C-alpha positions as CSV (number, residue, x, y, z in Angstrom):
1,M,106.4,58.0,110.2
2,N,107.6,60.8,112.4
3,S,105.6,62.4,115.2
4,I,103.9,65.0,113.0
5,E,102.9,62.3,110.5
6,L,101.7,60.0,113.2
7,T,99.6,62.8,114.8
8,N,98.1,63.9,111.5
9,T,97.2,60.2,110.8
10,Y,95.8,59.1,114.1
11,V,94.8,62.1,116.2
12,T,91.5,63.9,115.5
13,P,92.4,67.2,113.9
14,T,90.6,69.6,116.3
15,Y,93.7,71.9,116.4
16,N,95.6,73.7,113.7
17,R,99.0,72.6,115.0
18,I,102.2,74.5,114.3
19,P,104.7,72.0,112.7
20,V,107.3,71.7,115.5
21,V,107.8,68.8,117.9
22,F,109.0,69.8,121.4
23,E,111.1,67.5,123.4
24,K,112.3,69.1,126.7
25,A,112.3,72.4,128.6
26,E,113.9,74.3,131.4
27,G,112.7,77.4,133.2
28,Y,111.0,79.5,130.5
29,Y,112.9,77.9,127.5
30,I,111.7,74.9,125.5
31,Y,113.6,72.9,123.0
32,D,112.4,71.0,119.8
33,Q,113.6,67.7,118.5
34,D,116.4,69.4,116.5
35,G,117.7,71.1,119.6
36,K,116.4,74.6,118.7
37,K,115.8,76.8,121.7
38,Y,112.6,78.9,122.1
39,L,111.6,81.5,124.6
40,D,108.1,80.5,125.7
41,F,105.5,83.2,126.1
42,T,102.6,80.8,126.0
43,A,103.1,78.6,129.1
44,G,101.0,75.9,127.5
45,I,98.1,78.5,127.1
46,G,98.5,79.9,130.6
47,V,99.1,76.6,132.3
48,N,102.8,76.2,133.2
49,S,102.8,78.9,135.8
50,L,106.1,77.9,137.4
51,G,107.7,77.3,134.0
52,Y,109.4,74.0,133.2
53,H,111.3,71.6,135.5
54,H,110.6,73.6,138.6
55,P,112.6,71.6,141.2
56,D,110.1,71.7,144.1
57,W,107.2,70.9,141.8
58,V,109.1,68.0,140.1
59,E,110.2,66.6,143.5
60,A,106.7,66.8,145.0
61,T,104.9,65.1,142.0
62,Q,107.6,62.4,141.6
63,K,107.5,61.6,145.3
64,Q,103.7,61.3,145.2
65,L,103.8,59.2,142.0
66,S,106.1,56.8,143.7
67,Q,103.7,56.5,146.7
68,L,100.2,56.6,145.4
69,Q,99.1,57.7,141.9
70,H,95.3,57.4,142.3
71,I,92.7,56.0,144.6
72,S,89.4,57.8,143.8
73,N,87.1,60.1,145.8
74,L,85.7,57.2,147.8
75,Y,88.7,57.7,150.2
76,Y,90.8,60.6,151.6
77,T,94.2,61.7,150.5
78,E,96.4,64.4,152.1
79,P,97.5,66.5,149.0
80,S,93.9,67.3,147.9
81,A,92.9,68.2,151.4
82,Q,95.9,70.6,151.7
83,V,95.1,72.3,148.4
84,A,91.5,72.8,149.4
85,E,92.6,74.3,152.7
86,K,95.0,76.7,151.0
87,L,92.4,77.9,148.5
88,C,89.7,78.4,151.1
89,L,92.0,80.2,153.6
90,H,93.2,82.6,150.9
91,T,89.9,83.4,149.4
92,G,87.6,83.3,152.5
93,M,85.5,80.7,150.7
94,Q,84.3,77.5,152.4
95,H,84.5,74.4,150.1
96,V,86.4,73.2,147.0
97,L,85.2,70.6,144.5
98,F,88.0,69.2,142.3
99,V,87.7,68.2,138.7
100,N,90.1,68.1,135.7
101,S,89.7,71.2,133.6
102,G,88.3,74.7,133.4
103,A,85.2,73.7,131.5
104,E,84.4,71.1,134.1
105,S,84.9,73.7,136.9
106,N,82.4,76.0,135.1
107,E,80.0,73.1,134.7
108,I,80.1,72.7,138.5
109,A,79.4,76.4,139.0
110,I,76.4,76.1,136.7
111,K,75.1,73.0,138.5
112,V,75.5,74.7,141.9
113,A,73.8,77.8,140.7
114,R,70.9,75.9,139.2
115,K,70.3,73.8,142.3
116,Y,70.6,76.9,144.5
117,G,68.0,78.7,142.4
118,H,65.7,75.7,142.3
119,E,65.7,75.5,146.1
120,Q,64.1,79.0,146.0
121,S,61.8,78.6,143.0
122,P,61.5,76.0,140.2
123,D,61.6,78.9,137.7
124,K,64.8,80.4,139.0
125,H,67.3,78.8,136.7
126,K,68.6,81.4,134.2
127,I,72.3,82.2,134.2
128,L,73.5,85.5,132.7
129,T,76.9,85.7,131.1
130,L,78.5,88.4,129.0
131,S,78.8,89.0,125.3
132,N,82.3,88.1,124.0
133,S,82.8,85.7,126.9
134,F,84.2,82.2,126.8
135,H,83.6,79.5,129.4
136,G,84.5,76.2,127.8
137,R,83.8,73.7,125.1
138,T,81.4,71.2,126.6
139,V,77.9,71.6,125.2
140,T,76.7,73.5,128.4
141,T,79.8,75.7,128.7
142,L,79.5,76.5,125.0
143,S,75.9,77.5,125.7
144,A,77.2,79.8,128.4
145,T,79.8,81.4,126.0
146,G,78.7,84.7,124.6
147,Q,80.1,84.4,121.1
148,D,77.9,83.4,118.2
149,A,80.9,81.6,116.5
150,F,80.7,78.9,119.1
151,H,76.9,78.4,118.7
152,K,77.0,76.2,115.6
153,Y,76.7,72.5,114.7
154,F,76.1,71.1,118.2
155,D,72.4,71.9,118.6
156,P,70.4,71.6,120.7
157,F,72.4,73.7,123.1
158,T,71.6,73.7,126.8
159,E,68.9,76.2,127.6
160,G,68.7,78.7,130.3
161,F,71.4,81.2,129.4
162,D,71.2,84.8,128.3
163,F,73.9,87.4,127.5
164,I,74.5,90.9,128.9
165,K,76.2,93.3,126.6
166,T,79.7,93.7,128.0
167,N,80.2,96.9,130.0
168,N,76.6,98.0,129.4
169,I,74.9,98.7,132.8
170,D,71.5,99.4,131.3
171,D,71.5,96.0,129.5
172,L,72.5,94.4,132.8
173,H,69.4,95.8,134.5
174,Q,67.1,94.9,131.6
175,K,68.3,91.2,131.6
176,V,68.0,90.6,135.3
177,D,64.6,89.2,136.2
178,Q,63.0,86.8,138.7
179,H,64.3,83.8,136.7
180,V,68.0,84.7,137.1
181,C,69.9,82.5,139.7
182,A,73.5,83.6,138.8
183,I,75.7,86.0,136.8
184,M,78.9,84.6,135.5
185,I,81.8,86.8,134.4
186,E,85.5,86.8,133.5
187,I,87.4,89.8,134.9
188,V,89.5,89.7,131.7
189,Q,87.9,88.1,128.7
190,G,90.8,86.0,127.5
191,E,89.6,84.1,124.4
192,G,87.5,87.1,123.6
193,G,90.6,89.2,122.9
194,V,92.3,89.9,126.3
195,V,89.7,92.5,127.2
196,P,89.4,93.6,130.8
197,L,85.9,94.5,132.1
198,E,85.3,98.1,133.2
199,S,85.5,98.5,137.0
200,D,82.1,100.3,137.3
201,F,80.4,97.5,135.4
202,I,82.0,94.9,137.6
203,Q,80.9,96.7,140.7
204,E,77.3,97.1,139.4
205,I,77.1,93.4,138.7
206,A,78.3,92.7,142.3
207,D,75.7,95.1,143.7
208,V,72.8,93.7,141.7
209,C,73.8,90.1,142.8
210,K,73.8,91.2,146.4
211,Q,70.5,93.1,146.2
212,K,68.6,90.3,144.4
213,D,70.1,87.2,146.0
214,I,71.7,86.3,142.7
215,L,75.0,84.2,142.8
216,L,78.1,85.9,141.5
217,I,80.3,83.4,139.7
218,I,83.7,84.5,138.6
219,D,85.5,82.4,135.9
220,E,89.2,82.6,136.9
221,V,90.3,79.7,134.7
222,Q,92.8,81.9,132.8
223,T,93.1,85.0,135.1
224,G,93.6,83.0,138.3
225,I,96.6,81.5,140.2
226,G,98.8,84.6,140.0
227,R,98.4,85.4,136.4
228,T,97.4,89.0,137.0
229,G,99.6,89.7,140.0
230,K,97.0,88.6,142.5
231,L,96.1,85.0,143.3
232,F,92.7,85.8,141.7
233,A,91.9,88.8,139.5
234,Y,88.7,89.6,141.4
235,E,90.8,90.7,144.3
236,Y,91.6,94.0,142.5
237,Y,88.0,95.0,142.8
238,G,87.3,94.1,146.5
239,L,84.7,91.4,145.5
240,Q,83.5,88.4,147.5
241,P,82.1,86.0,144.9
242,D,79.9,83.1,145.7
243,I,81.7,80.8,143.3
244,V,85.2,81.0,141.8
245,T,86.3,78.6,139.1
246,S,90.0,77.7,138.6
247,A,92.2,75.4,136.5
248,K,95.1,76.0,134.1
249,G,97.9,77.5,136.3
250,L,96.9,75.6,139.4
251,G,98.3,72.3,138.0
252,N,101.4,73.7,136.4
253,G,101.0,71.3,133.5
254,L,99.0,68.5,135.1
255,P,95.2,68.5,134.6
256,I,93.1,70.0,137.4
257,G,90.0,72.1,137.9
258,A,88.5,73.6,141.0
259,A,85.2,75.1,141.8
260,I,85.6,77.2,145.0
261,L,82.3,77.7,146.9
262,G,81.4,80.4,149.3
263,E,79.3,80.4,152.4
264,K,76.0,80.7,150.6
265,V,76.5,77.7,148.4
266,K,78.9,75.5,150.4
267,D,76.2,72.9,151.2
268,V,74.2,73.0,148.0
269,L,75.8,69.8,146.5
270,E,75.2,66.6,148.4
271,P,76.6,63.0,147.8
272,G,75.5,61.9,144.4
273,D,75.0,65.4,143.0
274,H,78.4,65.2,141.2
275,G,81.4,63.0,140.8
276,S,84.8,63.0,139.1
277,T,86.9,59.9,138.8
278,F,90.2,61.8,138.7
279,G,89.2,65.0,140.5
280,G,91.7,65.8,143.3
281,N,94.1,63.2,142.1
282,P,97.0,63.0,144.6
283,V,99.8,63.5,142.1
284,V,98.2,66.5,140.5
285,T,97.3,68.1,143.9
286,A,100.8,67.4,145.2
287,G,102.0,69.7,142.4
288,A,99.2,72.2,143.0
289,N,100.4,72.5,146.7
290,V,103.8,73.6,145.4
291,V,102.2,76.1,143.1
292,L,100.2,77.7,145.9
293,E,103.1,77.7,148.3
294,T,105.3,79.4,145.7
295,L,102.8,82.2,145.0
296,T,103.8,84.2,148.1
297,P,103.0,88.0,148.4
298,A,106.5,88.8,147.3
299,F,106.3,86.5,144.3
300,L,103.0,88.0,143.2
301,E,104.4,91.5,143.7
302,K,107.2,90.5,141.3
303,V,104.6,89.3,138.8
304,H,102.9,92.7,139.0
305,E,106.2,94.6,138.6
306,N,107.2,92.5,135.6
307,S,103.9,93.0,134.0
308,L,104.3,96.8,134.2
309,Y,107.7,96.5,132.7
310,L,106.4,94.3,129.9
311,I,103.6,96.7,129.1
312,E,105.8,99.7,129.1
313,K,108.3,98.0,126.7
314,L,105.5,96.9,124.4
315,E,103.8,100.3,124.3
316,A,107.2,101.9,123.3
317,L,107.3,99.9,120.0
318,D,106.3,102.0,117.0
319,E,104.2,99.4,115.3
320,V,102.1,98.6,118.4
321,E,98.6,100.2,118.3
322,E,97.3,99.0,121.7
323,V,98.1,96.8,124.6
324,T,95.3,95.4,126.7
325,G,95.1,93.0,129.6
326,L,96.0,92.7,133.3
327,G,99.2,91.4,134.8
328,L,101.0,88.8,132.7
329,M,97.9,88.3,130.5
330,V,98.5,90.7,127.6
331,G,96.9,91.3,124.2
332,I,98.6,93.4,121.5
333,T,97.0,95.0,118.4
334,F,99.4,96.1,115.7
335,K,99.1,99.1,113.3
336,Q,99.7,97.1,110.2
337,A,100.9,93.5,110.8
338,T,98.5,90.8,111.7
339,A,98.8,88.7,114.8
340,K,99.1,85.5,112.9
341,E,101.9,86.9,110.8
342,V,103.8,88.1,113.8
343,L,103.3,84.8,115.6
344,S,104.7,82.8,112.7
345,K,107.8,85.1,112.2
346,A,108.5,85.2,115.9
347,K,108.5,81.4,116.1
348,E,111.1,81.4,113.3
349,E,113.2,83.8,115.5
350,G,112.8,81.5,118.5
351,V,110.0,83.1,120.6
352,L,106.6,81.5,121.1
353,F,103.4,83.6,121.3
354,L,99.7,83.0,121.1
355,T,96.7,84.8,119.5
356,A,93.3,85.8,120.7
357,K,90.9,86.9,118.0
358,D,92.9,89.6,116.1
359,K,95.5,90.2,118.9
360,L,98.8,88.7,119.7
361,R,98.4,87.1,123.2
362,L,101.2,86.8,125.8
363,L,100.8,84.3,128.7
364,P,104.3,83.7,129.8
365,P,105.3,81.6,132.8
366,L,105.0,83.6,136.0
367,I,108.7,83.1,136.6
368,I,109.8,85.3,133.8
369,D,112.2,88.1,134.5
370,K,113.2,91.4,132.9
371,A,115.9,89.6,130.7
372,A,113.2,87.3,129.3
373,I,110.9,90.3,128.7
374,D,113.7,92.2,126.9
375,E,114.4,89.1,124.7
376,A,110.7,88.8,123.8
377,V,110.2,92.5,123.1
378,N,113.4,92.7,121.0
379,C,112.1,89.8,118.9
380,L,108.8,91.5,118.4
381,D,110.6,94.8,117.4
382,K,112.7,92.9,114.9
383,V,109.7,91.1,113.4
384,L,107.6,94.2,113.2
385,K,110.4,96.2,111.5
386,K,110.8,93.4,108.9
387,E,107.0,93.4,108.3
388,E,107.1,97.2,107.9
389,A,110.0,97.0,105.5
390,E,108.1,94.5,103.4
391,V,105.1,96.7,103.2
392,L,107.1,99.7,102.1
393,K,108.7,97.7,99.2
């Protein structure tokens, strides 16, 4: 059997996989087993922030792998200590707890918030999130996700969550009561359709949290690590969250998650309150150090410039109805074509995209340049014109 047949036979089918087997990659291009070349505007769903085969990242991870691949959190290692320092110094936060994924990072945020609330009152345990949000696929992070489609089959879900109508300030005030210990938001709702929150709504949430001693948790699993042109998207709004969750782009392809804790909650968790066998793994954090060192102010400014160029080019296409998002996290609605149709046809043309709800989603590696953007947009233009011609027949 070939790789597709083996996978379909032996791997649990939780994904509708596209029938292509990838073998190698370089920069922002990836190659299948037949040698076909694809321009990658998915970055492994926002993970491969430095693209493929980045020389410094490869050198750092290979060097660490040859020295010490794992030892557990019963001991100290240099790479994880360095990543924690970098994250804290940039954000003004105080502590980092390493895990292995975005969902796990959000689980940490929830545990910290619940314990913080419990220390004030046994009844202060409710966490508010937003309608249309997405925070992970564990039972608890599904419970925190504000989409009914995810609240099926796995009952009973974790209690203690309620949902504010997104961008509705009146509903925010109605939902906040003496039981609320935290409000958890995404600056851009990625899985919800690449929808940025309105700035006045974000600011009102921050003000309410400050006034009522409610923790502000910002889920930056998809928006963080340079994706929007800042290290974290909340920086656009002058916020100082109590907890920030990160994953995806921090590892550049290796599994990592990080819950970054501010002054108010830095000492909430004590030995025994949480553990992670692989959290802060030295190989993974050796690579994460390179990611953070690469994301200099000049690099992030280039991400911002390229995002403006990309959006300008997309909005100029006749068949594009709307472009949403922030930085290199982009959603596209078409006038006639469906996102799934466009994704399929673009793949045939050698460009890889994603979807989010009814939108085409673009999460390219942060290293893309204007030439790559032109190639991707020209592909979209070609596909959309073909779709339009077929409709007119």
